[in-house]
C-alpha positions as CSV (number, residue, x, y, z in Angstrom):
1,M,-65.1,20.0,-31.6
2,G,-62.8,22.0,-29.4
3,L,-60.7,21.1,-26.3
4,V,-62.5,20.7,-23.0
5,R,-61.2,23.2,-20.5
6,A,-62.1,23.1,-16.8
7,S,-61.0,24.6,-13.5
8,C,-61.6,24.0,-9.8
9,G,-63.7,26.4,-7.8
10,W,-61.7,25.7,-4.7
11,C,-58.1,26.1,-5.9
12,A,-56.3,27.7,-8.8
13,A,-56.0,24.5,-10.8
14,S,-57.1,24.4,-14.4
15,W,-56.7,21.6,-17.0
16,V,-57.5,20.7,-20.6
17,G,-58.9,17.3,-21.7
18,E,-62.2,15.4,-21.3
19,D,-60.5,12.5,-19.7
20,R,-58.9,14.5,-16.8
21,C,-60.2,14.0,-13.3
22,H,-59.8,16.6,-10.5
23,C,-60.2,15.6,-6.9
24,A,-62.3,18.0,-4.9
25,R,-60.8,16.7,-1.7
26,C,-57.1,17.0,-2.3
27,C,-57.3,19.3,-5.4
28,E,-54.9,17.2,-7.5
29,T,-55.6,16.5,-11.2
30,W,-55.2,13.0,-12.6
31,D,-54.7,12.0,-16.2
32,D,-57.7,9.7,-16.3
33,V,-60.5,8.1,-14.1
34,D,-58.4,5.0,-13.4
35,L,-55.6,7.0,-11.8
36,F,-58.2,9.2,-10.0
37,E,-59.9,6.1,-8.5
38,A,-56.5,4.5,-7.6
39,H,-55.6,7.5,-5.6
40,R,-58.6,7.1,-3.3
41,R,-58.0,4.4,-0.7
42,D,-60.2,3.9,2.4
43,E,-61.7,7.3,1.8
44,M,-58.3,9.0,1.9
45,C,-56.3,10.6,-0.9
46,V,-52.9,9.0,-1.8
47,S,-50.4,11.3,-3.4
48,G,-49.1,10.8,-7.0
49,T,-45.6,10.7,-5.6
50,T,-46.5,7.7,-3.3
51,M,-48.1,6.0,-6.3
52,G,-44.9,6.4,-8.3
53,L,-46.5,8.8,-10.9
54,T,-44.9,11.6,-12.9
55,R,-46.3,15.1,-12.6
56,T,-46.4,17.5,-15.6
57,R,-45.5,21.1,-15.3
58,N,-49.2,21.8,-15.4
59,G,-49.8,19.7,-12.3
60,I,-51.4,16.7,-13.9
61,W,-50.4,13.2,-12.5
62,L,-49.5,10.7,-15.3
63,R,-48.3,7.2,-15.4
64,P,-44.5,6.9,-16.0
65,E,-43.7,5.5,-19.4
66,L,-42.6,2.1,-18.2
67,S,-44.3,1.4,-14.9
68,L,-43.8,-1.8,-12.9
69,N,-45.6,-0.3,-9.9
70,P,-48.5,-2.5,-8.9
71,L,-50.3,0.5,-7.4
72,I,-50.7,2.0,-10.9
73,P,-53.7,0.7,-12.8
């Protein structure tokens, strides 16, 4: 079984991994479905920076190693 590779038809983003979630509205990529769902509030997108997340050099938003932020699931 190989790696799952995907890309967005709207922006230049691409990512690897079957757990990744890409938002078609804000074109940000999230490490997993929990972070993706947490970034959607009242039908609006919340930035990873606002949520206290860390962004990889590939543009994927991740949980910080030791997170005490209640906004992060």
